[in-house]
N, CA, C and O atoms as a GROMACS GRO file, in nm:
protein
  376
    1MET      N    1  -2.029  -1.242   1.033
    1MET     CA    2  -1.971  -1.323   0.927
    1MET      C    3  -1.829  -1.359   0.970
    1MET      O    4  -1.750  -1.272   1.006
    2ASP      N    5  -1.797  -1.485   0.964
    2ASP     CA    6  -1.670  -1.532   1.017
    2ASP      C    7  -1.553  -1.518   0.920
    2ASP      O    8  -1.440  -1.501   0.964
    3GLU      N    9  -1.579  -1.524   0.791
    3GLU     CA   10  -1.469  -1.517   0.696
    3GLU      C   11  -1.502  -1.418   0.586
    3GLU      O   12  -1.618  -1.394   0.553
    4VAL      N   13  -1.399  -1.362   0.529
    4VAL     CA   14  -1.416  -1.270   0.419
    4VAL      C   15  -1.438  -1.353   0.292
    4VAL      O   16  -1.356  -1.437   0.258
    5VAL      N   17  -1.549  -1.328   0.223
    5VAL     CA   18  -1.580  -1.408   0.106
    5VAL      C   19  -1.539  -1.341  -0.024
    5VAL      O   20  -1.523  -1.410  -0.125
    6GLY      N   21  -1.523  -1.212  -0.025
    6GLY     CA   22  -1.477  -1.143  -0.144
    6GLY      C   23  -1.589  -1.107  -0.240
    6GLY      O   24  -1.703  -1.153  -0.228
    7TYR      N   25  -1.554  -1.024  -0.335
    7TYR     CA   26  -1.648  -0.965  -0.430
    7TYR      C   27  -1.729  -1.069  -0.506
    7TYR      O   28  -1.851  -1.055  -0.521
    8ARG      N   29  -1.664  -1.172  -0.554
    8ARG     CA   30  -1.732  -1.272  -0.639
    8ARG      C   31  -1.845  -1.345  -0.567
    8ARG      O   32  -1.932  -1.402  -0.632
    9HIS      N   33  -1.844  -1.346  -0.436
    9HIS     CA   34  -1.946  -1.418  -0.360
    9HIS      C   35  -2.061  -1.329  -0.315
    9HIS      O   36  -2.151  -1.376  -0.244
   10LEU      N   37  -2.060  -1.202  -0.354
   10LEU     CA   38  -2.170  -1.114  -0.322
   10LEU      C   39  -2.288  -1.143  -0.415
   10LEU      O   40  -2.270  -1.194  -0.525
   11ASN      N   41  -2.408  -1.110  -0.369
   11ASN     CA   42  -2.523  -1.127  -0.459
   11ASN      C   43  -2.524  -1.013  -0.560
   11ASN      O   44  -2.444  -0.920  -0.551
   12HIS      N   45  -2.614  -1.020  -0.655
   12HIS     CA   46  -2.617  -0.924  -0.766
   12HIS      C   47  -2.631  -0.781  -0.715
   12HIS      O   48  -2.559  -0.692  -0.761
   13HIS      N   49  -2.721  -0.756  -0.623
   13HIS     CA   50  -2.744  -0.620  -0.572
   13HIS      C   51  -2.620  -0.568  -0.499
   13HIS      O   52  -2.583  -0.451  -0.514
   14GLN      N   53  -2.557  -0.653  -0.421
   14GLN     CA   54  -2.436  -0.612  -0.347
   14GLN      C   55  -2.322  -0.581  -0.444
   14GLN      O   56  -2.251  -0.482  -0.425
   15ARG      N   57  -2.304  -0.664  -0.547
   15ARG     CA   58  -2.200  -0.637  -0.647
   15ARG      C   59  -2.227  -0.506  -0.719
   15ARG      O   60  -2.134  -0.429  -0.746
   16GLU      N   61  -2.354  -0.480  -0.750
   16GLU     CA   62  -2.391  -0.355  -0.817
   16GLU      C   63  -2.357  -0.234  -0.729
   16GLU      O   64  -2.309  -0.132  -0.779
   17THR      N   65  -2.381  -0.245  -0.600
   17THR     CA   66  -2.348  -0.136  -0.508
   17THR      C   67  -2.197  -0.113  -0.505
   17THR      O   68  -2.152   0.001  -0.511
   18VAL      N   69  -2.120  -0.220  -0.498
   18VAL     CA   70  -1.973  -0.207  -0.498
   18VAL      C   71  -1.926  -0.143  -0.629
   18VAL      O   72  -1.841  -0.054  -0.627
   19GLU      N   73  -1.981  -0.186  -0.740
   19GLU     CA   74  -1.941  -0.130  -0.869
   19GLU      C   75  -1.973   0.019  -0.877
   19GLU      O   76  -1.894   0.096  -0.932
   20ARG      N   77  -2.086   0.061  -0.823
   20ARG     CA   78  -2.122   0.203  -0.823
   20ARG      C   79  -2.027   0.282  -0.735
   20ARG      O   80  -1.994   0.396  -0.767
   21ILE      N   81  -1.984   0.224  -0.624
   21ILE     CA   82  -1.890   0.293  -0.535
   21ILE      C   83  -1.756   0.315  -0.606
   21ILE      O   84  -1.692   0.418  -0.584
   22PHE      N   85  -1.714   0.221  -0.690
   22PHE     CA   86  -1.584   0.231  -0.757
   22PHE      C   87  -1.589   0.303  -0.892
   22PHE      O   88  -1.485   0.321  -0.956
   23GLN      N   89  -1.706   0.345  -0.937
   23GLN     CA   90  -1.715   0.414  -1.066
   23GLN      C   91  -1.647   0.550  -1.062
   23GLN      O   92  -1.645   0.618  -0.960
   24HIS      N   93  -1.591   0.587  -1.178
   24HIS     CA   94  -1.532   0.719  -1.196
   24HIS      C   95  -1.607   0.789  -1.307
   24HIS      O   96  -1.635   0.726  -1.409
   25PRO      N   97  -1.640   0.914  -1.294
   25PRO     CA   98  -1.621   0.996  -1.174
   25PRO      C   99  -1.711   0.948  -1.060
   25PRO      O  100  -1.800   0.866  -1.080
   26ILE      N  101  -1.686   1.002  -0.943
   26ILE     CA  102  -1.763   0.962  -0.824
   26ILE      C  103  -1.911   0.989  -0.847
   26ILE      O  104  -1.951   1.096  -0.892
   27ARG      N  105  -1.990   0.889  -0.815
   27ARG     CA  106  -2.135   0.902  -0.825
   27ARG      C  107  -2.188   0.975  -0.702
   27ARG      O  108  -2.134   0.963  -0.592
   28HIS      N  109  -2.293   1.051  -0.722
   28HIS     CA  110  -2.354   1.125  -0.613
   28HIS      C  111  -2.494   1.075  -0.583
   28HIS      O  112  -2.572   1.142  -0.515
   29ASP      N  113  -2.527   0.957  -0.634
   29ASP     CA  114  -2.661   0.902  -0.615
   29ASP      C  115  -2.659   0.768  -0.540
   29ASP      O  116  -2.752   0.689  -0.553
   30ILE      N  117  -2.555   0.743  -0.464
   30ILE     CA  118  -2.545   0.619  -0.386
   30ILE      C  119  -2.614   0.643  -0.252
   30ILE      O  120  -2.574   0.730  -0.175
   31GLU      N  121  -2.716   0.565  -0.227
   31GLU     CA  122  -2.794   0.584  -0.105
   31GLU      C  123  -2.731   0.512   0.014
   31GLU      O  124  -2.676   0.403   0.000
   32TRP      N  125  -2.742   0.575   0.129
   32TRP     CA  126  -2.687   0.518   0.252
   32TRP      C  127  -2.747   0.380   0.279
   32TRP      O  128  -2.676   0.290   0.323
   33ARG      N  129  -2.876   0.362   0.255
   33ARG     CA  130  -2.940   0.233   0.285
   33ARG      C  131  -2.874   0.119   0.206
   33ARG      O  132  -2.864   0.007   0.255
   34GLU      N  133  -2.828   0.149   0.083
   34GLU     CA  134  -2.757   0.049   0.003
   34GLU      C  135  -2.621   0.016   0.063
   34GLU      O  136  -2.580  -0.100   0.069
   35VAL      N  137  -2.552   0.120   0.107
   35VAL     CA  138  -2.421   0.103   0.169
   35VAL      C  139  -2.434   0.025   0.300
   35VAL      O  140  -2.358  -0.068   0.326
   36GLU      N  141  -2.531   0.064   0.380
   36GLU     CA  142  -2.553  -0.002   0.508
   36GLU      C  143  -2.584  -0.151   0.487
   36GLU      O  144  -2.530  -0.236   0.558
   37ALA      N  145  -2.669  -0.183   0.391
   37ALA     CA  146  -2.702  -0.323   0.362
   37ALA      C  147  -2.578  -0.400   0.318
   37ALA      O  148  -2.558  -0.515   0.359
   38LEU      N  149  -2.495  -0.338   0.235
   38LEU     CA  150  -2.371  -0.402   0.190
   38LEU      C  151  -2.279  -0.430   0.308
   38LEU      O  152  -2.230  -0.542   0.324
   39LEU      N  153  -2.256  -0.328   0.390
   39LEU     CA  154  -2.164  -0.344   0.503
   39LEU      C  155  -2.214  -0.448   0.602
   39LEU      O  156  -2.135  -0.525   0.656
   40GLU      N  157  -2.344  -0.451   0.626
   40GLU     CA  158  -2.400  -0.549   0.718
   40GLU      C  159  -2.385  -0.691   0.664
   40GLU      O  160  -2.372  -0.786   0.741
   41SER      N  161  -2.386  -0.705   0.531
   41SER     CA  162  -2.377  -0.839   0.471
   41SER      C  163  -2.234  -0.892   0.464
   41SER      O  164  -2.214  -1.014   0.458
   42ILE      N  165  -2.134  -0.803   0.466
   42ILE     CA  166  -1.996  -0.851   0.448
   42ILE      C  167  -1.916  -0.857   0.577
   42ILE      O  168  -1.808  -0.916   0.581
   43GLY      N  169  -1.968  -0.797   0.682
   43GLY     CA  170  -1.888  -0.795   0.805
   43GLY      C  171  -1.972  -0.788   0.930
   43GLY      O  172  -2.094  -0.807   0.927
   44THR      N  173  -1.905  -0.760   1.037
   44THR     CA  174  -1.974  -0.738   1.163
   44THR      C  175  -1.977  -0.589   1.188
   44THR      O  176  -1.889  -0.515   1.143
   45PHE      N  177  -2.077  -0.545   1.260
   45PHE     CA  178  -2.091  -0.402   1.282
   45PHE      C  179  -2.157  -0.377   1.416
   45PHE      O  180  -2.222  -0.463   1.475
   46GLU      N  181  -2.138  -0.256   1.462
   46GLU     CA  182  -2.200  -0.212   1.585
   46GLU      C  183  -2.229  -0.063   1.571
   46GLU      O  184  -2.145   0.014   1.524
   47TRP      N  185  -2.347  -0.023   1.612
   47TRP     CA  186  -2.384   0.118   1.609
   47TRP      C  187  -2.350   0.181   1.743
   47TRP      O  188  -2.371   0.121   1.848
   48SER      N  189  -2.296   0.302   1.739
   48SER     CA  190  -2.276   0.378   1.862
   48SER      C  191  -2.389   0.481   1.872
   48SER      O  192  -2.463   0.503   1.776
   49HIS      N  193  -2.401   0.542   1.986
   49HIS     CA  194  -2.511   0.636   2.010
   49HIS      C  195  -2.507   0.759   1.921
   49HIS      O  196  -2.608   0.828   1.909
   50ASP      N  197  -2.395   0.789   1.860
   50ASP     CA  198  -2.381   0.910   1.778
   50ASP      C  199  -2.388   0.881   1.628
   50ASP      O  200  -2.323   0.950   1.549
   51ASP      N  201  -2.466   0.780   1.588
   51ASP     CA  202  -2.487   0.743   1.448
   51ASP      C  203  -2.360   0.702   1.376
   51ASP      O  204  -2.343   0.728   1.257
   52ARG      N  205  -2.271   0.640   1.448
   52ARG     CA  206  -2.148   0.587   1.388
   52ARG      C  207  -2.159   0.435   1.379
   52ARG      O  208  -2.195   0.367   1.475
   53MET      N  209  -2.128   0.384   1.261
   53MET     CA  210  -2.132   0.240   1.235
   53MET      C  211  -1.989   0.190   1.236
   53MET      O  212  -1.909   0.225   1.149
   54HIS      N  213  -1.956   0.109   1.335
   54HIS     CA  214  -1.823   0.049   1.347
   54HIS      C  215  -1.828  -0.085   1.274
   54HIS      O  216  -1.898  -0.178   1.315
   55VAL      N  217  -1.753  -0.094   1.164
   55VAL     CA  218  -1.759  -0.212   1.077
   55VAL      C  219  -1.624  -0.283   1.078
   55VAL      O  220  -1.519  -0.219   1.074
   56SER      N  221  -1.630  -0.416   1.084
   56SER     CA  222  -1.510  -0.500   1.076
   56SER      C  223  -1.532  -0.608   0.971
   56SER      O  224  -1.635  -0.676   0.972
   57VAL      N  225  -1.436  -0.621   0.882
   57VAL     CA  226  -1.434  -0.731   0.786
   57VAL      C  227  -1.298  -0.794   0.800
   57VAL      O  228  -1.198  -0.738   0.755
   58GLY      N  229  -1.293  -0.910   0.862
   58GLY     CA  230  -1.164  -0.971   0.894
   58GLY      C  231  -1.088  -0.878   0.987
   58GLY      O  232  -1.139  -0.840   1.092
   59GLU      N  233  -0.968  -0.841   0.948
   59GLU     CA  234  -0.885  -0.751   1.028
   59GLU      C  235  -0.903  -0.604   0.991
   59GLU      O  236  -0.845  -0.516   1.054
   60VAL      N  237  -0.984  -0.578   0.889
   60VAL     CA  238  -1.004  -0.441   0.841
   60VAL      C  239  -1.120  -0.379   0.917
   60VAL      O  240  -1.229  -0.436   0.926
   61ARG      N  241  -1.095  -0.260   0.972
   61ARG     CA  242  -1.197  -0.190   1.051
   61ARG      C  243  -1.209  -0.045   1.005
   61ARG      O  244  -1.112   0.018   0.962
   62HIS      N  245  -1.331   0.005   1.018
   62HIS     CA  246  -1.355   0.146   0.985
   62HIS      C  247  -1.482   0.191   1.055
   62HIS      O  248  -1.570   0.110   1.086
   63VAL      N  249  -1.490   0.321   1.078
   63VAL     CA  250  -1.610   0.380   1.136
   63VAL      C  251  -1.673   0.470   1.030
   63VAL      O  252  -1.609   0.562   0.979
   64PHE      N  253  -1.798   0.442   0.999
   64PHE     CA  254  -1.873   0.522   0.903
   64PHE      C  255  -1.980   0.600   0.978
   64PHE      O  256  -2.040   0.549   1.072
   65ILE      N  257  -2.002   0.723   0.936
   65ILE     CA  258  -2.101   0.809   0.999
   65ILE      C  259  -2.226   0.811   0.911
   65ILE      O  260  -2.219   0.839   0.791
   66ARG      N  261  -2.341   0.780   0.972
   66ARG     CA  262  -2.466   0.783   0.898
   66ARG      C  263  -2.493   0.927   0.852
   66ARG      O  264  -2.496   1.019   0.934
   67PRO      N  265  -2.511   0.946   0.721
   67PRO     CA  266  -2.533   1.083   0.672
   67PRO      C  267  -2.672   1.134   0.706
   67PRO      O  268  -2.764   1.055   0.731
   68LYS      N  269  -2.686   1.264   0.708
   68LYS     CA  270  -2.817   1.325   0.730
   68LYS      C  271  -2.903   1.313   0.604
   68LYS      O  272  -3.025   1.298   0.613
   69ALA      N  273  -2.838   1.320   0.488
   69ALA     CA  274  -2.908   1.311   0.360
   69ALA      C  275  -2.928   1.164   0.322
   69ALA      O  276  -2.870   1.074   0.381
   70LYS      N  277  -3.011   1.143   0.223
   70LYS     CA  278  -3.039   1.009   0.172
   70LYS      C  279  -2.916   0.947   0.105
   70LYS      O  280  -2.890   0.828   0.118
   71GLU      N  281  -2.841   1.031   0.031
   71GLU     CA  282  -2.723   0.986  -0.041
   71GLU      C  283  -2.596   1.017   0.038
   71GLU      O  284  -2.594   1.108   0.121
   72ILE      N  285  -2.492   0.939   0.011
   72ILE     CA  286  -2.364   0.964   0.075
   72ILE      C  287  -2.287   1.067  -0.006
   72ILE      O  288  -2.310   1.083  -0.126
   73ASP      N  289  -2.196   1.138   0.059
   73ASP     CA  290  -2.118   1.241  -0.009
   73ASP      C  291  -1.991   1.180  -0.071
   73ASP      O  292  -1.959   1.063  -0.049
   74ALA      N  293  -1.919   1.261  -0.147
   74ALA     CA  294  -1.800   1.215  -0.219
   74ALA      C  295  -1.692   1.165  -0.124
   74ALA      O  296  -1.625   1.065  -0.153
   75ASP      N  297  -1.672   1.232  -0.010
   75ASP     CA  298  -1.572   1.186   0.086
   75ASP      C  299  -1.605   1.046   0.139
   75ASP      O  300  -1.516   0.964   0.159
   76SER      N  301  -1.732   1.020   0.160
   76SER     CA  302  -1.774   0.887   0.207
   76SER      C  303  -1.751   0.781   0.101
   76SER      O  304  -1.716   0.667   0.132
   77VAL      N  305  -1.770   0.818  -0.026
   77VAL     CA  306  -1.744   0.723  -0.135
   77VAL      C  307  -1.596   0.686  -0.136
   77VAL      O  308  -1.561   0.569  -0.150
   78VAL      N  309  -1.510   0.784  -0.120
   78VAL     CA  310  -1.365   0.759  -0.117
   78VAL      C  311  -1.330   0.670   0.003
   78VAL      O  312  -1.252   0.576  -0.011
   79ASP      N  313  -1.386   0.699   0.120
   79ASP     CA  314  -1.363   0.615   0.238
   79ASP      C  315  -1.408   0.471   0.212
   79ASP      O  316  -1.339   0.376   0.249
   80LEU      N  317  -1.523   0.456   0.150
   80LEU     CA  318  -1.573   0.322   0.118
   80LEU      C  319  -1.481   0.250   0.021
   80LEU      O  320  -1.457   0.130   0.037
   81ARG      N  321  -1.430   0.319  -0.077
   81ARG     CA  322  -1.337   0.257  -0.172
   81ARG      C  323  -1.214   0.202  -0.100
   81ARG      O  324  -1.174   0.088  -0.122
   82HIS      N  325  -1.157   0.283  -0.013
   82HIS     CA  326  -1.038   0.238   0.062
   82HIS      C  327  -1.072   0.118   0.150
   82HIS      O  328  -0.997   0.020   0.153
   83PHE      N  329  -1.182   0.125   0.220
   83PHE     CA  330  -1.223   0.017   0.310
   83PHE      C  331  -1.249  -0.111   0.231
   83PHE      O  332  -1.198  -0.217   0.266
   84LEU      N  333  -1.328  -0.102   0.125
   84LEU     CA  334  -1.363  -0.221   0.047
   84LEU      C  335  -1.240  -0.281  -0.020
   84LEU      O  336  -1.226  -0.403  -0.026
   85ARG      N  337  -1.151  -0.197  -0.070
   85ARG     CA  338  -1.028  -0.247  -0.132
   85ARG      C  339  -0.944  -0.323  -0.030
   85ARG      O  340  -0.894  -0.432  -0.058
   86ALA      N  341  -0.928  -0.265   0.089
   86ALA     CA  342  -0.849  -0.330   0.194
   86ALA      C  343  -0.913  -0.462   0.240
   86ALA      O  344  -0.843  -0.555   0.280
   87ALA      N  345  -1.046  -0.469   0.232
   87ALA     CA  346  -1.117  -0.589   0.276
   87ALA      C  347  -1.131  -0.692   0.164
   87ALA      O  348  -1.184  -0.801   0.187
   88GLY      N  349  -1.085  -0.660   0.043
   88GLY     CA  350  -1.090  -0.757  -0.067
   88GLY      C  351  -1.216  -0.754  -0.149
   88GLY      O  352  -1.246  -0.851  -0.219
   89PHE      N  353  -1.292  -0.645  -0.142
   89PHE     CA  354  -1.415  -0.634  -0.218
   89PHE      C  355  -1.398  -0.529  -0.329
   89PHE      O  356  -1.444  -0.415  -0.316
   90VAL      N  357  -1.332  -0.571  -0.437
   90VAL     CA  358  -1.303  -0.483  -0.549
   90VAL      C  359  -1.372  -0.544  -0.671
   90VAL      O  360  -1.365  -0.665  -0.692
   91PRO      N  361  -1.438  -0.461  -0.752
   91PRO     CA  362  -1.506  -0.515  -0.870
   91PRO      C  363  -1.407  -0.583  -0.965
   91PRO      O  364  -1.291  -0.544  -0.974
   92ASP      N  365  -1.457  -0.684  -1.033
   92ASP     CA  366  -1.376  -0.750  -1.135
   92ASP      C  367  -1.344  -0.652  -1.246
   92ASP      O  368  -1.428  -0.571  -1.284
   93GLU      N  369  -1.224  -0.658  -1.298
   93GLU     CA  370  -1.184  -0.573  -1.410
   93GLU      C  371  -1.250  -0.626  -1.538
   93GLU      O  372  -1.266  -0.746  -1.557
   94GLY      N  373  -1.289  -0.532  -1.623
   94GLY     CA  374  -1.348  -0.570  -1.751
   94GLY      C  375  -1.491  -0.601  -1.733
   94GLY      O  376  -1.559  -0.635  -1.830
   0.00000   0.00000   0.00000
């Protein structure tokens, strides 16, 4: 993806995933497959041999580790919040 399109341009499922990531308290039922689909749709990515997903959205970069479990842990949710906020993918207020 060549340009950052922002939260409003995500499809319904992608927006729902972002909203779940930003919910308080932290949700423990966010599945990695949902996160992976979101990240693949908003940026460029590359997998390394050690299950690390190198993601870039514009100038924002981060490495996410594929979890062993189906759901991501709380630390991963916090990492995703920081990454998505820096990349301009924050849910609309209200």
